[in-house]
Backbone as CSV, one residue per row, in Angstrom:
resi,resn,N_x,N_y,N_z,CA_x,CA_y,CA_z,C_x,C_y,C_z
1,MET,105.074,102.798,107.523,103.837,102.192,107.155,104.598,100.385,106.806
2,SER,103.984,99.181,106.781,104.533,98.337,107.774,105.203,97.870,105.234
3,GLU,106.188,96.651,105.820,107.347,96.029,105.093,105.662,95.376,104.191
4,THR,104.560,94.719,104.744,103.469,94.151,103.800,103.179,95.742,102.876
5,TYR,102.741,96.615,103.815,101.874,98.081,102.642,103.575,97.833,101.410
6,ASP,104.937,98.763,102.268,105.761,98.678,101.250,105.504,97.751,100.167
7,ARG,105.189,96.681,100.212,105.200,95.145,98.705,103.919,95.302,97.860
8,LEU,103.067,95.717,98.962,101.792,96.156,98.236,102.124,97.326,97.386
9,VAL,102.721,98.397,97.628,103.072,99.353,96.849,103.723,99.252,95.852
10,ASP,104.737,98.165,96.068,105.526,97.914,95.103,104.512,97.245,94.201
11,LEU,104.246,95.944,94.370,104.087,95.207,93.342,102.446,96.647,92.582
12,LEU,101.739,97.314,93.138,100.970,98.378,92.161,101.595,98.826,91.270
13,VAL,102.576,99.748,91.768,103.967,100.431,91.095,104.732,99.548,89.576
14,ASP,104.895,97.799,90.129,106.130,97.319,89.088,104.805,96.040,88.488
15,ARG,103.841,95.919,88.622,103.193,94.915,88.048,101.970,95.977,87.209
16,PHE,101.336,96.733,87.954,99.843,97.597,87.637,100.019,98.870,86.437
17,GLU,101.405,99.202,87.023,102.039,100.477,86.625,101.327,101.328,87.105
18,VAL,101.178,101.858,88.730,100.330,102.675,88.852,101.781,103.833,89.148
19,ASP,101.261,104.996,89.238,102.187,105.739,89.324,102.502,105.668,91.352
20,ARG,103.813,105.483,91.497,104.111,105.857,93.503,103.660,107.180,94.105
21,ALA,103.504,108.237,92.968,103.702,108.960,93.721,102.302,109.425,94.221
22,GLU,101.249,108.689,93.327,99.299,109.103,93.459,99.201,108.046,94.769
23,ILE,100.328,107.066,94.842,99.743,105.907,96.289,100.293,106.693,97.523
24,GLY,98.985,106.877,98.899,99.336,106.536,99.934,98.732,105.948,100.823
25,PRO,98.680,105.453,101.764,97.792,104.430,102.892,96.434,105.123,102.517
26,ASP,96.282,106.694,102.732,94.022,106.961,102.866,94.043,106.793,101.144
27,THR,94.964,105.876,99.761,94.565,106.601,98.515,93.296,105.251,98.345
28,LYS,92.456,105.507,98.073,91.431,104.755,97.039,91.912,104.054,96.177
29,PHE,91.299,103.236,95.605,91.356,102.210,94.514,91.091,102.881,93.552
30,GLU,89.460,103.307,94.321,89.101,104.363,93.302,89.274,105.736,92.950
31,ASP,90.050,106.173,93.965,91.295,107.237,92.940,91.695,106.979,92.604
32,LEU,92.429,105.713,92.427,93.831,105.679,91.573,92.963,104.968,89.797
33,ASP,91.297,104.992,90.008,91.251,104.572,88.791,90.583,103.566,88.779
34,MET,90.775,102.821,89.731,90.339,101.148,89.434,89.738,100.717,90.014
35,ASP,88.821,99.586,89.177,87.682,99.321,89.312,87.588,97.920,90.328
36,SER,86.200,97.244,90.008,86.599,95.904,90.953,86.996,95.004,90.159
37,LEU,86.987,95.265,88.485,87.585,93.863,88.202,89.194,93.981,88.102
38,PHE,89.537,95.297,88.450,90.902,95.663,88.839,91.375,94.828,90.014
39,LEU,90.137,94.757,91.262,91.453,94.101,91.655,90.483,92.811,92.064
40,VAL,89.730,92.873,91.407,89.660,91.032,91.246,91.349,90.437,90.830
41,GLU,91.599,91.445,89.593,93.346,90.923,89.176,93.936,91.010,90.657
42,LEU,93.993,92.006,91.153,95.593,92.322,92.358,94.944,91.667,93.336
43,LEU,93.515,91.121,93.453,93.148,90.050,95.012,94.136,88.407,93.930
44,LEU,94.229,88.354,92.929,94.646,86.806,92.509,96.283,87.303,92.689
45,VAL,96.673,88.551,91.755,97.875,88.321,91.913,98.625,89.090,93.599
46,ILE,98.459,89.100,94.817,98.134,88.882,96.240,98.541,87.698,96.657
47,GLN,97.307,86.906,96.075,97.237,85.253,96.510,98.551,84.829,96.808
48,SER,98.893,84.926,94.912,100.756,84.950,94.777,101.785,84.620,94.786
49,GLU,101.287,86.007,95.317,102.499,87.089,95.610,102.927,87.215,97.261
50,PHE,101.992,86.683,97.749,102.352,86.646,99.706,101.744,85.349,99.942
51,ARG,101.154,84.220,99.019,100.840,83.637,99.793,100.019,83.264,100.800
52,VAL,99.104,84.242,100.839,97.821,83.980,101.311,96.388,84.124,100.612
53,ALA,95.810,82.860,101.309,94.063,83.666,100.582,93.501,84.362,101.250
54,VAL,92.804,84.863,100.051,92.158,86.244,100.377,90.861,85.981,98.745
55,GLY,89.413,85.883,99.143,88.869,86.096,98.480,88.575,86.941,96.926
56,GLU,88.060,87.357,96.260,88.047,87.694,95.217,87.582,88.734,95.481
57,ASP,86.548,89.328,96.264,85.687,90.205,96.789,85.922,90.324,98.084
58,ALA,87.251,90.517,98.241,87.715,90.568,99.614,88.082,92.548,100.161
59,ALA,88.588,93.135,98.593,88.514,94.718,98.611,87.220,94.805,97.713
60,THR,86.827,96.740,98.172,86.495,96.985,96.911,86.865,98.173,96.135
61,PRO,86.469,98.790,95.613,87.287,99.791,94.892,87.472,101.136,96.224
62,GLY,86.337,101.685,97.105,86.310,102.493,98.423,86.927,101.765,99.048
63,ASP,88.055,101.059,98.689,88.984,100.480,100.346,90.323,101.425,100.127
64,THR,90.922,101.550,101.047,92.476,102.510,100.464,93.389,101.371,100.911
65,VAL,94.174,101.548,99.945,95.504,100.808,100.311,96.088,100.107,101.565
66,ALA,95.660,100.968,102.718,95.883,101.007,104.185,95.529,99.663,104.402
67,ALA,94.421,99.507,104.319,92.889,98.270,104.224,93.345,97.293,103.721
68,VAL,93.950,97.057,102.548,94.050,96.149,101.930,95.529,95.266,102.532
69,ALA,96.737,96.090,102.802,97.899,96.308,103.275,97.532,94.756,104.714
70,ALA,96.274,95.941,105.781,95.865,95.144,106.470,95.493,94.061,106.325
71,LEU,94.569,93.561,105.763,94.100,92.375,104.628,95.435,90.907,105.067
72,ILE,96.211,91.425,103.960,97.140,90.550,103.682,97.811,90.043,104.748
73,GLN,97.693,91.017,105.895,98.481,91.268,106.972,97.946,90.041,108.093
74,GLU,96.950,90.004,107.332,96.027,90.008,108.865,95.664,88.168,107.994
75,GLY,95.689,88.292,106.353,96.418,86.390,106.139,97.780,85.863,106.404
76,LEU,98.510,86.895,106.212,99.893,85.754,107.096,100.156,85.749,108.134
77,SER,99.065,86.354,110.004,99.308,85.428,110.446,98.552,84.859,110.937
78,VAL,97.659,84.304,110.353,96.693,83.135,110.077,97.434,82.533,109.615
79,THR,98.251,82.426,108.352,99.040,81.066,107.306,100.378,80.963,108.590
80,SER,101.021,81.923,108.966,102.590,81.288,109.904,101.811,80.494,110.415
81,PRO,101.457,80.412,112.268,100.946,80.065,113.371,100.849,77.984,112.494
82,SER,100.250,77.772,111.298,99.795,76.993,111.169,100.346,75.901,110.120
83,ALA,101.308,76.815,109.714,102.386,76.115,108.917,103.167,75.017,109.697
84,PRO,103.777,75.193,110.703,104.487,74.438,111.134,103.565,73.097,111.496
85,ALA,102.362,72.881,112.593,101.246,72.769,112.536,101.168,71.406,112.121
86,ALA,100.841,72.189,110.738,99.938,71.295,109.550,101.589,70.060,109.175
87,SER,102.956,70.549,109.131,103.747,69.752,108.670,103.829,68.665,110.342
88,ALA,103.605,68.741,111.466,103.781,67.583,112.204,103.032,67.116,112.371
89,THR,101.270,67.383,112.122,100.864,66.212,111.806,101.145,65.452,110.729
90,GLY,101.075,65.532,110.055,102.010,64.815,108.609,102.410,64.057,109.013
91,GLU,103.616,63.673,110.246,104.203,62.613,110.858,103.032,61.607,110.988
92,ARG,104.117,60.063,111.118,103.331,59.015,111.842,103.481,58.504,113.467
93,ALA,103.414,58.240,113.711,103.591,58.235,115.082,104.045,56.841,115.393
C-alpha cells in the first residue's frame, strides 16, 4: 500500500490502540467497532498529523481504511501545489 495508508494504520495502532492484525485496506471502521464519534476524533487527529483539511463528516463508519487513506492523499495533493504559490504571492512587487 501507500505511505499514507501505512501512516494511517500506524496512527490507528499508536493513538487509538487498534490491533494492527485487525486492520486491512478493506476493513471498515464499523468492523473495528468504531462509531461516528470516533471518526470525528480520528479526522481531527488526521488534520493535525497530516496537515490536511478534512471535514468532520468526511468519513462514515462504513468507510474502509483504504478509502480514508485515499481521502488523506487527495488532501495532500491539493495542499502541496498551492504552498509554493502562496509564498510567492506574499511578496511585494
